[in-house]
Jmol script that loads the backbone (N, CA, C; Angstrom):
load data "model"
ATOM      1  N   MET A   1       0.851  -1.168   0.000  1.00  0.00           N
ATOM      2  CA  MET A   1       0.000   0.000   0.000  1.00  0.00           C
ATOM      3  C   MET A   1       0.895   1.228   0.000  1.00  0.00           C
ATOM      4  N   GLU A   2       0.633   2.101  -0.935  1.00  0.00           N
ATOM      5  CA  GLU A   2       1.426   3.322  -1.005  1.00  0.00           C
ATOM      6  C   GLU A   2       1.103   4.231   0.165  1.00  0.00           C
ATOM      7  N   LYS A   3       1.987   5.208   0.362  1.00  0.00           N
ATOM      8  CA  LYS A   3       1.817   6.113   1.487  1.00  0.00           C
ATOM      9  C   LYS A   3       0.512   6.903   1.379  1.00  0.00           C
ATOM     10  N   ARG A   4       0.208   7.372   0.193  1.00  0.00           N
ATOM     11  CA  ARG A   4      -1.008   8.170   0.006  1.00  0.00           C
ATOM     12  C   ARG A   4      -2.252   7.321   0.244  1.00  0.00           C
ATOM     13  N   GLN A   5      -2.260   6.097  -0.275  1.00  0.00           N
ATOM     14  CA  GLN A   5      -3.395   5.204  -0.065  1.00  0.00           C
ATOM     15  C   GLN A   5      -3.562   4.875   1.414  1.00  0.00           C
ATOM     16  N   PHE A   6      -2.455   4.658   2.078  1.00  0.00           N
ATOM     17  CA  PHE A   6      -2.490   4.361   3.510  1.00  0.00           C
ATOM     18  C   PHE A   6      -3.189   5.484   4.267  1.00  0.00           C
ATOM     19  N   TRP A   7      -2.783   6.729   4.014  1.00  0.00           N
ATOM     20  CA  TRP A   7      -3.347   7.858   4.747  1.00  0.00           C
ATOM     21  C   TRP A   7      -4.805   8.108   4.387  1.00  0.00           C
ATOM     22  N   VAL A   8      -5.177   7.893   3.131  1.00  0.00           N
ATOM     23  CA  VAL A   8      -6.573   8.095   2.733  1.00  0.00           C
ATOM     24  C   VAL A   8      -7.476   7.066   3.400  1.00  0.00           C
ATOM     25  N   VAL A   9      -7.069   5.798   3.375  1.00  0.00           N
ATOM     26  CA  VAL A   9      -7.880   4.749   3.999  1.00  0.00           C
ATOM     27  C   VAL A   9      -7.927   4.948   5.514  1.00  0.00           C
ATOM     28  N   LEU A  10      -6.818   5.354   6.104  1.00  0.00           N
ATOM     29  CA  LEU A  10      -6.800   5.619   7.542  1.00  0.00           C
ATOM     30  C   LEU A  10      -7.715   6.788   7.891  1.00  0.00           C
ATOM     31  N   LEU A  11      -7.721   7.824   7.069  1.00  0.00           N
ATOM     32  CA  LEU A  11      -8.597   8.972   7.314  1.00  0.00           C
ATOM     33  C   LEU A  11     -10.064   8.594   7.175  1.00  0.00           C
ATOM     34  N   VAL A  12     -10.397   7.818   6.162  1.00  0.00           N
ATOM     35  CA  VAL A  12     -11.786   7.386   5.974  1.00  0.00           C
ATOM     36  C   VAL A  12     -12.238   6.519   7.151  1.00  0.00           C
ATOM     37  N   ALA A  13     -11.408   5.579   7.559  1.00  0.00           N
ATOM     38  CA  ALA A  13     -11.751   4.706   8.682  1.00  0.00           C
ATOM     39  C   ALA A  13     -11.920   5.514   9.969  1.00  0.00           C
ATOM     40  N   THR A  14     -11.055   6.490  10.169  1.00  0.00           N
ATOM     41  CA  THR A  14     -11.143   7.321  11.368  1.00  0.00           C
ATOM     42  C   THR A  14     -12.403   8.179  11.357  1.00  0.00           C
ATOM     43  N   CYS A  15     -12.715   8.775  10.219  1.00  0.00           N
ATOM     44  CA  CYS A  15     -13.930   9.599  10.121  1.00  0.00           C
ATOM     45  C   CYS A  15     -15.185   8.760  10.326  1.00  0.00           C
ATOM     46  N   LEU A  16     -15.218   7.562   9.764  1.00  0.00           N
ATOM     47  CA  LEU A  16     -16.378   6.694   9.970  1.00  0.00           C
ATOM     48  C   LEU A  16     -16.492   6.271  11.431  1.00  0.00           C
ATOM     49  N   GLY A  17     -15.365   6.035  12.071  1.00  0.00           N
ATOM     50  CA  GLY A  17     -15.394   5.644  13.471  1.00  0.00           C
ATOM     51  C   GLY A  17     -15.793   6.767  14.408  1.00  0.00           C
ATOM     52  N   LEU A  18     -15.295   7.959  14.142  1.00  0.00           N
ATOM     53  CA  LEU A  18     -15.584   9.083  15.036  1.00  0.00           C
ATOM     54  C   LEU A  18     -16.923   9.745  14.752  1.00  0.00           C
ATOM     55  N   PHE A  19     -17.262   9.880  13.493  1.00  0.00           N
ATOM     56  CA  PHE A  19     -18.471  10.620  13.117  1.00  0.00           C
ATOM     57  C   PHE A  19     -19.575   9.709  12.603  1.00  0.00           C
ATOM     58  N   GLY A  20     -19.520   8.435  12.937  1.00  0.00           N
ATOM     59  CA  GLY A  20     -20.526   7.489  12.481  1.00  0.00           C
ATOM     60  C   GLY A  20     -21.917   7.805  12.990  1.00  0.00           C
ATOM     61  N   GLN A  21     -22.018   8.307  14.199  1.00  0.00           N
ATOM     62  CA  GLN A  21     -23.319   8.642  14.767  1.00  0.00           C
ATOM     63  C   GLN A  21     -23.965   9.792  14.002  1.00  0.00           C
ATOM     64  N   ASP A  22     -23.195  10.824  13.708  1.00  0.00           N
ATOM     65  CA  ASP A  22     -23.726  11.942  12.941  1.00  0.00           C
ATOM     66  C   ASP A  22     -24.071  11.528  11.515  1.00  0.00           C
ATOM     67  N   LEU A  23     -23.211  10.711  10.918  1.00  0.00           N
ATOM     68  CA  LEU A  23     -23.483  10.220   9.571  1.00  0.00           C
ATOM     69  C   LEU A  23     -24.731   9.348   9.542  1.00  0.00           C
ATOM     70  N   ALA A  24     -24.972   8.596  10.592  1.00  0.00           N
ATOM     71  CA  ALA A  24     -26.169   7.754  10.658  1.00  0.00           C
ATOM     72  C   ALA A  24     -27.432   8.610  10.649  1.00  0.00           C
ATOM     73  N   TYR A  25     -27.421   9.707  11.387  1.00  0.00           N
ATOM     74  CA  TYR A  25     -28.578  10.605  11.379  1.00  0.00           C
ATOM     75  C   TYR A  25     -28.771  11.259  10.010  1.00  0.00           C
ATOM     76  N   VAL A  26     -27.683  11.658   9.384  1.00  0.00           N
ATOM     77  CA  VAL A  26     -27.769  12.278   8.056  1.00  0.00           C
ATOM     78  C   VAL A  26     -28.308  11.279   7.038  1.00  0.00           C
ATOM     79  N   MET A  27     -27.780  10.055   7.066  1.00  0.00           N
ATOM     80  CA  MET A  27     -28.247   9.030   6.130  1.00  0.00           C
ATOM     81  C   MET A  27     -29.722   8.709   6.373  1.00  0.00           C
ATOM     82  N   ASN A  28     -30.136   8.704   7.617  1.00  0.00           N
ATOM     83  CA  ASN A  28     -31.529   8.435   7.936  1.00  0.00           C
ATOM     84  C   ASN A  28     -32.432   9.537   7.401  1.00  0.00           C
ATOM     85  N   ASP A  29     -31.978  10.779   7.448  1.00  0.00           N
ATOM     86  CA  ASP A  29     -32.784  11.898   6.969  1.00  0.00           C
ATOM     87  C   ASP A  29     -32.854  11.969   5.452  1.00  0.00           C
ATOM     88  N   PHE A  30     -31.738  11.688   4.786  1.00  0.00           N
ATOM     89  CA  PHE A  30     -31.673  11.924   3.356  1.00  0.00           C
ATOM     90  C   PHE A  30     -31.742  10.674   2.490  1.00  0.00           C
ATOM     91  N   LEU A  31     -31.603   9.505   3.073  1.00  0.00           N
ATOM     92  CA  LEU A  31     -31.643   8.267   2.298  1.00  0.00           C
ATOM     93  C   LEU A  31     -32.832   7.452   2.780  1.00  0.00           C
ATOM     94  N   PHE A  32     -32.660   6.196   2.940  1.00  0.00           N
ATOM     95  CA  PHE A  32     -33.746   5.333   3.395  1.00  0.00           C
ATOM     96  C   PHE A  32     -33.975   5.525   4.883  1.00  0.00           C
ATOM     97  N   GLY A  33     -35.206   5.520   5.299  1.00  0.00           N
ATOM     98  CA  GLY A  33     -35.545   5.704   6.706  1.00  0.00           C
ATOM     99  C   GLY A  33     -35.594   4.394   7.462  1.00  0.00           C
ATOM    100  N   ILE A  34     -34.533   3.618   7.423  1.00  0.00           N
ATOM    101  CA  ILE A  34     -34.542   2.311   8.082  1.00  0.00           C
ATOM    102  C   ILE A  34     -34.115   2.393   9.544  1.00  0.00           C
ATOM    103  N   GLY A  35     -33.747   3.545   9.989  1.00  0.00           N
ATOM    104  CA  GLY A  35     -33.308   3.689  11.372  1.00  0.00           C
ATOM    105  C   GLY A  35     -31.817   3.929  11.453  1.00  0.00           C
ATOM    106  N   PRO A  36     -31.417   4.935  12.185  1.00  0.00           N
ATOM    107  CA  PRO A  36     -29.999   5.274  12.245  1.00  0.00           C
ATOM    108  C   PRO A  36     -29.130   4.206  12.919  1.00  0.00           C
ATOM    109  N   ILE A  37     -29.726   3.346  13.720  1.00  0.00           N
ATOM    110  CA  ILE A  37     -28.927   2.333  14.399  1.00  0.00           C
ATOM    111  C   ILE A  37     -28.296   1.358  13.409  1.00  0.00           C
ATOM    112  N   TYR A  38     -28.983   1.074  12.320  1.00  0.00           N
ATOM    113  CA  TYR A  38     -28.441   0.157  11.314  1.00  0.00           C
ATOM    114  C   TYR A  38     -27.317   0.822  10.524  1.00  0.00           C
ATOM    115  N   TYR A  39     -27.470   2.105  10.239  1.00  0.00           N
ATOM    116  CA  TYR A  39     -26.392   2.842   9.578  1.00  0.00           C
ATOM    117  C   TYR A  39     -25.158   2.902  10.473  1.00  0.00           C
ATOM    118  N   LEU A  40     -25.382   3.177  11.758  1.00  0.00           N
ATOM    119  CA  LEU A  40     -24.263   3.251  12.692  1.00  0.00           C
ATOM    120  C   LEU A  40     -23.549   1.911  12.808  1.00  0.00           C
ATOM    121  N   THR A  41     -24.301   0.845  12.849  1.00  0.00           N
ATOM    122  CA  THR A  41     -23.697  -0.483  12.913  1.00  0.00           C
ATOM    123  C   THR A  41     -22.862  -0.759  11.670  1.00  0.00           C
ATOM    124  N   PHE A  42     -23.385  -0.388  10.500  1.00  0.00           N
ATOM    125  CA  PHE A  42     -22.632  -0.571   9.262  1.00  0.00           C
ATOM    126  C   PHE A  42     -21.367   0.270   9.255  1.00  0.00           C
ATOM    127  N   PHE A  43     -21.470   1.546   9.631  1.00  0.00           N
ATOM    128  CA  PHE A  43     -20.299   2.425   9.637  1.00  0.00           C
ATOM    129  C   PHE A  43     -19.231   1.918  10.599  1.00  0.00           C
ATOM    130  N   THR A  44     -19.646   1.445  11.762  1.00  0.00           N
ATOM    131  CA  THR A  44     -18.690   0.929  12.733  1.00  0.00           C
ATOM    132  C   THR A  44     -18.011  -0.328  12.208  1.00  0.00           C
ATOM    133  N   GLY A  45     -18.785  -1.240  11.660  1.00  0.00           N
ATOM    134  CA  GLY A  45     -18.208  -2.456  11.102  1.00  0.00           C
ATOM    135  C   GLY A  45     -17.271  -2.171   9.950  1.00  0.00           C
ATOM    136  N   PHE A  46     -17.650  -1.236   9.090  1.00  0.00           N
ATOM    137  CA  PHE A  46     -16.806  -0.890   7.955  1.00  0.00           C
ATOM    138  C   PHE A  46     -15.528  -0.195   8.419  1.00  0.00           C
ATOM    139  N   SER A  47     -15.623   0.640   9.437  1.00  0.00           N
ATOM    140  CA  SER A  47     -14.447   1.306   9.984  1.00  0.00           C
ATOM    141  C   SER A  47     -13.462   0.282  10.557  1.00  0.00           C
ATOM    142  N   ILE A  48     -13.961  -0.665  11.310  1.00  0.00           N
ATOM    143  CA  ILE A  48     -13.092  -1.696  11.881  1.00  0.00           C
ATOM    144  C   ILE A  48     -12.499  -2.554  10.771  1.00  0.00           C
ATOM    145  N   PHE A  49     -13.302  -2.875   9.756  1.00  0.00           N
ATOM    146  CA  PHE A  49     -12.783  -3.629   8.617  1.00  0.00           C
ATOM    147  C   PHE A  49     -11.645  -2.878   7.933  1.00  0.00           C
ATOM    148  N   LEU A  50     -11.795  -1.567   7.748  1.00  0.00           N
ATOM    149  CA  LEU A  50     -10.743  -0.787   7.099  1.00  0.00           C
ATOM    150  C   LEU A  50      -9.463  -0.777   7.929  1.00  0.00           C
ATOM    151  N   TYR A  51      -9.586  -0.662   9.251  1.00  0.00           N
ATOM    152  CA  TYR A  51      -8.395  -0.720  10.097  1.00  0.00           C
ATOM    153  C   TYR A  51      -7.707  -2.076   9.983  1.00  0.00           C
ATOM    154  N   LEU A  52      -8.486  -3.142  10.022  1.00  0.00           N
ATOM    155  CA  LEU A  52      -7.898  -4.472   9.890  1.00  0.00           C
ATOM    156  C   LEU A  52      -7.292  -4.671   8.505  1.00  0.00           C
ATOM    157  N   PHE A  53      -7.922  -4.099   7.494  1.00  0.00           N
ATOM    158  CA  PHE A  53      -7.389  -4.171   6.133  1.00  0.00           C
ATOM    159  C   PHE A  53      -6.038  -3.463   6.047  1.00  0.00           C
ATOM    160  N   ILE A  54      -5.955  -2.275   6.645  1.00  0.00           N
ATOM    161  CA  ILE A  54      -4.697  -1.530   6.646  1.00  0.00           C
ATOM    162  C   ILE A  54      -3.598  -2.330   7.338  1.00  0.00           C
ATOM    163  N   ILE A  55      -3.907  -2.871   8.495  1.00  0.00           N
ATOM    164  CA  ILE A  55      -2.917  -3.622   9.252  1.00  0.00           C
ATOM    165  C   ILE A  55      -2.491  -4.869   8.485  1.00  0.00           C
ATOM    166  N   GLY A  56      -3.466  -5.577   7.907  1.00  0.00           N
ATOM    167  CA  GLY A  56      -3.143  -6.784   7.156  1.00  0.00           C
ATOM    168  C   GLY A  56      -2.291  -6.517   5.933  1.00  0.00           C
ATOM    169  N   VAL A  57      -2.672  -5.523   5.157  1.00  0.00           N
ATOM    170  CA  VAL A  57      -1.907  -5.198   3.943  1.00  0.00           C
ATOM    171  C   VAL A  57      -0.514  -4.708   4.307  1.00  0.00           C
ATOM    172  N   THR A  58      -0.404  -3.930   5.350  1.00  0.00           N
ATOM    173  CA  THR A  58       0.902  -3.426   5.773  1.00  0.00           C
ATOM    174  C   THR A  58       1.802  -4.567   6.248  1.00  0.00           C
ATOM    175  N   MET A  59       1.238  -5.506   6.976  1.00  0.00           N
ATOM    176  CA  MET A  59       2.050  -6.633   7.438  1.00  0.00           C
ATOM    177  C   MET A  59       2.481  -7.523   6.272  1.00  0.00           C
ATOM    178  N   ILE A  60       1.577  -7.767   5.334  1.00  0.00           N
ATOM    179  CA  ILE A  60       1.929  -8.582   4.167  1.00  0.00           C
ATOM    180  C   ILE A  60       2.989  -7.880   3.342  1.00  0.00           C
ATOM    181  N   LYS A  61       2.817  -6.569   3.162  1.00  0.00           N
ATOM    182  CA  LYS A  61       3.802  -5.794   2.399  1.00  0.00           C
ATOM    183  C   LYS A  61       5.157  -5.832   3.098  1.00  0.00           C
ATOM    184  N   GLY A  62       5.166  -5.716   4.400  1.00  0.00           N
ATOM    185  CA  GLY A  62       6.422  -5.713   5.140  1.00  0.00           C
ATOM    186  C   GLY A  62       7.135  -7.052   5.105  1.00  0.00           C
ATOM    187  N   LYS A  63       6.388  -8.127   5.123  1.00  0.00           N
ATOM    188  CA  LYS A  63       7.015  -9.446   5.095  1.00  0.00           C
ATOM    189  C   LYS A  63       7.510  -9.817   3.705  1.00  0.00           C
ATOM    190  N   ASN A  64       6.921  -9.264   2.657  1.00  0.00           N
ATOM    191  CA  ASN A  64       7.294  -9.605   1.291  1.00  0.00           C
ATOM    192  C   ASN A  64       8.376  -8.712   0.714  1.00  0.00           C
ATOM    193  N   LEU A  65       8.844  -7.743   1.481  1.00  0.00           N
ATOM    194  CA  LEU A  65       9.883  -6.853   0.962  1.00  0.00           C
ATOM    195  C   LEU A  65      11.240  -7.540   0.977  1.00  0.00           C
ATOM    196  N   ASN A  66      11.944  -7.448  -0.123  1.00  0.00           N
ATOM    197  CA  ASN A  66      13.309  -7.966  -0.172  1.00  0.00           C
ATOM    198  C   ASN A  66      14.303  -6.908   0.288  1.00  0.00           C
ATOM    199  N   VAL A  67      13.941  -5.665   0.117  1.00  0.00           N
ATOM    200  CA  VAL A  67      14.794  -4.551   0.516  1.00  0.00           C
ATOM    201  C   VAL A  67      14.394  -4.138   1.927  1.00  0.00           C
ATOM    202  N   VAL A  68      15.355  -3.793   2.725  1.00  0.00           N
ATOM    203  CA  VAL A  68      15.070  -3.355   4.087  1.00  0.00           C
ATOM    204  C   VAL A  68      14.427  -1.975   4.030  1.00  0.00           C
ATOM    205  N   GLU A  69      13.213  -1.905   4.512  1.00  0.00           N
ATOM    206  CA  GLU A  69      12.480  -0.644   4.518  1.00  0.00           C
ATOM    207  C   GLU A  69      11.757  -0.539   5.863  1.00  0.00           C
ATOM    208  N   THR A  70      11.934   0.552   6.555  1.00  0.00           N
ATOM    209  CA  THR A  70      11.337   0.708   7.875  1.00  0.00           C
ATOM    210  C   THR A  70      10.024   1.463   7.826  1.00  0.00           C
ATOM    211  N   ASN A  71       9.604   1.918   6.653  1.00  0.00           N
ATOM    212  CA  ASN A  71       8.375   2.696   6.535  1.00  0.00           C
ATOM    213  C   ASN A  71       7.154   1.868   6.911  1.00  0.00           C
ATOM    214  N   TRP A  72       7.138   0.597   6.582  1.00  0.00           N
ATOM    215  CA  TRP A  72       5.959  -0.218   6.864  1.00  0.00           C
ATOM    216  C   TRP A  72       5.770  -0.426   8.360  1.00  0.00           C
ATOM    217  N   LYS A  73       6.857  -0.426   9.116  1.00  0.00           N
ATOM    218  CA  LYS A  73       6.731  -0.588  10.566  1.00  0.00           C
ATOM    219  C   LYS A  73       6.089   0.641  11.201  1.00  0.00           C
ATOM    220  N   SER A  74       6.473   1.815  10.729  1.00  0.00           N
ATOM    221  CA  SER A  74       5.866   3.027  11.269  1.00  0.00           C
ATOM    222  C   SER A  74       4.391   3.124  10.864  1.00  0.00           C
ATOM    223  N   GLN A  75       4.060   2.675   9.654  1.00  0.00           N
ATOM    224  CA  GLN A  75       2.658   2.665   9.241  1.00  0.00           C
ATOM    225  C   GLN A  75       1.845   1.711  10.112  1.00  0.00           C
ATOM    226  N   LEU A  76       2.423   0.582  10.445  1.00  0.00           N
ATOM    227  CA  LEU A  76       1.745  -0.391  11.295  1.00  0.00           C
ATOM    228  C   LEU A  76       1.504   0.161  12.694  1.00  0.00           C
ATOM    229  N   VAL A  77       2.495   0.842  13.245  1.00  0.00           N
ATOM    230  CA  VAL A  77       2.356   1.435  14.578  1.00  0.00           C
ATOM    231  C   VAL A  77       1.291   2.532  14.571  1.00  0.00           C
ATOM    232  N   VAL A  78       1.310   3.377  13.544  1.00  0.00           N
ATOM    233  CA  VAL A  78       0.316   4.452  13.443  1.00  0.00           C
ATOM    234  C   VAL A  78      -1.081   3.864  13.319  1.00  0.00           C
ATOM    235  N   ALA A  79      -1.249   2.855  12.480  1.00  0.00           N
ATOM    236  CA  ALA A  79      -2.564   2.239  12.288  1.00  0.00           C
ATOM    237  C   ALA A  79      -3.073   1.605  13.576  1.00  0.00           C
ATOM    238  N   CYS A  80      -2.191   0.980  14.335  1.00  0.00           N
ATOM    239  CA  CYS A  80      -2.605   0.354  15.590  1.00  0.00           C
ATOM    240  C   CYS A  80      -2.945   1.386  16.661  1.00  0.00           C
ATOM    241  N   PHE A  81      -2.119   2.418  16.786  1.00  0.00           N
ATOM    242  CA  PHE A  81      -2.353   3.417  17.827  1.00  0.00           C
ATOM    243  C   PHE A  81      -3.562   4.301  17.528  1.00  0.00           C
ATOM    244  N   ILE A  82      -3.898   4.473  16.278  1.00  0.00           N
ATOM    245  CA  ILE A  82      -5.096   5.245  15.940  1.00  0.00           C
ATOM    246  C   ILE A  82      -6.312   4.325  15.893  1.00  0.00           C
ATOM    247  N   GLY A  83      -6.150   3.155  15.294  1.00  0.00           N
ATOM    248  CA  GLY A  83      -7.271   2.257  15.072  1.00  0.00           C
ATOM    249  C   GLY A  83      -7.845   1.628  16.321  1.00  0.00           C
ATOM    250  N   LEU A  84      -7.006   1.254  17.244  1.00  0.00           N
ATOM    251  CA  LEU A  84      -7.497   0.572  18.442  1.00  0.00           C
ATOM    252  C   LEU A  84      -8.423   1.448  19.294  1.00  0.00           C
ATOM    253  N   PRO A  85      -8.020   2.663  19.678  1.00  0.00           N
ATOM    254  CA  PRO A  85      -8.932   3.459  20.510  1.00  0.00           C
ATOM    255  C   PRO A  85     -10.211   3.863  19.783  1.00  0.00           C
ATOM    256  N   ILE A  86     -10.098   4.155  18.494  1.00  0.00           N
ATOM    257  CA  ILE A  86     -11.293   4.574  17.758  1.00  0.00           C
ATOM    258  C   ILE A  86     -12.232   3.391  17.574  1.00  0.00           C
ATOM    259  N   SER A  87     -11.694   2.212  17.340  1.00  0.00           N
ATOM    260  CA  SER A  87     -12.540   1.027  17.205  1.00  0.00           C
ATOM    261  C   SER A  87     -13.236   0.694  18.520  1.00  0.00           C
ATOM    262  N   VAL A  88     -12.512   0.809  19.622  1.00  0.00           N
ATOM    263  CA  VAL A  88     -13.114   0.550  20.932  1.00  0.00           C
ATOM    264  C   VAL A  88     -14.214   1.576  21.213  1.00  0.00           C
ATOM    265  N   TRP A  89     -13.960   2.837  20.897  1.00  0.00           N
ATOM    266  CA  TRP A  89     -14.968   3.878  21.097  1.00  0.00           C
ATOM    267  C   TRP A  89     -16.195   3.623  20.223  1.00  0.00           C
ATOM    268  N   SER A  90     -15.980   3.263  18.979  1.00  0.00           N
ATOM    269  CA  SER A  90     -17.096   2.992  18.070  1.00  0.00           C
ATOM    270  C   SER A  90     -17.926   1.811  18.546  1.00  0.00           C
ATOM    271  N   LEU A  91     -17.261   0.763  18.996  1.00  0.00           N
ATOM    272  CA  LEU A  91     -17.991  -0.391  19.518  1.00  0.00           C
ATOM    273  C   LEU A  91     -18.772  -0.034  20.779  1.00  0.00           C
ATOM    274  N   PHE A  92     -18.204   0.817  21.618  1.00  0.00           N
ATOM    275  CA  PHE A  92     -18.911   1.277  22.807  1.00  0.00           C
ATOM    276  C   PHE A  92     -20.173   2.048  22.427  1.00  0.00           C
ATOM    277  N   VAL A  93     -20.060   2.938  21.442  1.00  0.00           N
ATOM    278  CA  VAL A  93     -21.215   3.726  20.994  1.00  0.00           C
ATOM    279  C   VAL A  93     -22.286   2.819  20.411  1.00  0.00           C
ATOM    280  N   VAL A  94     -21.894   1.855  19.598  1.00  0.00           N
ATOM    281  CA  VAL A  94     -22.867   0.928  19.016  1.00  0.00           C
ATOM    282  C   VAL A  94     -23.523   0.088  20.097  1.00  0.00           C
ATOM    283  N   ALA A  95     -22.754  -0.352  21.075  1.00  0.00           N
ATOM    284  CA  ALA A  95     -23.324  -1.139  22.173  1.00  0.00           C
ATOM    285  C   ALA A  95     -24.344  -0.320  22.971  1.00  0.00           C
ATOM    286  N   MET A  96     -24.064   0.952  23.169  1.00  0.00           N
ATOM    287  CA  MET A  96     -25.022   1.813  23.885  1.00  0.00           C
ATOM    288  C   MET A  96     -26.280   2.039  23.055  1.00  0.00           C
ATOM    289  N   TRP A  97     -26.129   2.146  21.761  1.00  0.00           N
ATOM    290  CA  TRP A  97     -27.302   2.318  20.906  1.00  0.00           C
ATOM    291  C   TRP A  97     -28.178   1.064  20.900  1.00  0.00           C
ATOM    292  N   TRP A  98     -27.546  -0.090  20.840  1.00  0.00           N
ATOM    293  CA  TRP A  98     -28.323  -1.322  20.805  1.00  0.00           C
ATOM    294  C   TRP A  98     -28.919  -1.646  22.170  1.00  0.00           C
ATOM    295  N   GLY A  99     -28.371  -1.058  23.213  1.00  0.00           N
ATOM    296  CA  GLY A  99     -28.937  -1.209  24.542  1.00  0.00           C
ATOM    297  C   GLY A  99     -28.547  -2.484  25.149  1.00  0.00           C
TER     298      GLY A  99
END
end "model"
wireframe off; spacefill off
backbone 0.3
color backbone group
């Protein structure tokens, strides 16, 4: 994964994780009225999937490199330190919504 792709996917995953509740209300108002809880659940699941995708691709890329490159290790650390707290927060919000 290139550096630009890494940051774009990380930004999208972070925005979905942090602003999923607001996006759920917007989607409920302007799209199908199925209930914001389902949108929030989808956004949270997709955000966690994107974080896991970033970590997986970065680890595969790092193991397949023949040239010594330390950039993938820093990308992995950044993805873990940003992804873990936001994923935990998103899961907490979804759990509170589902009751």
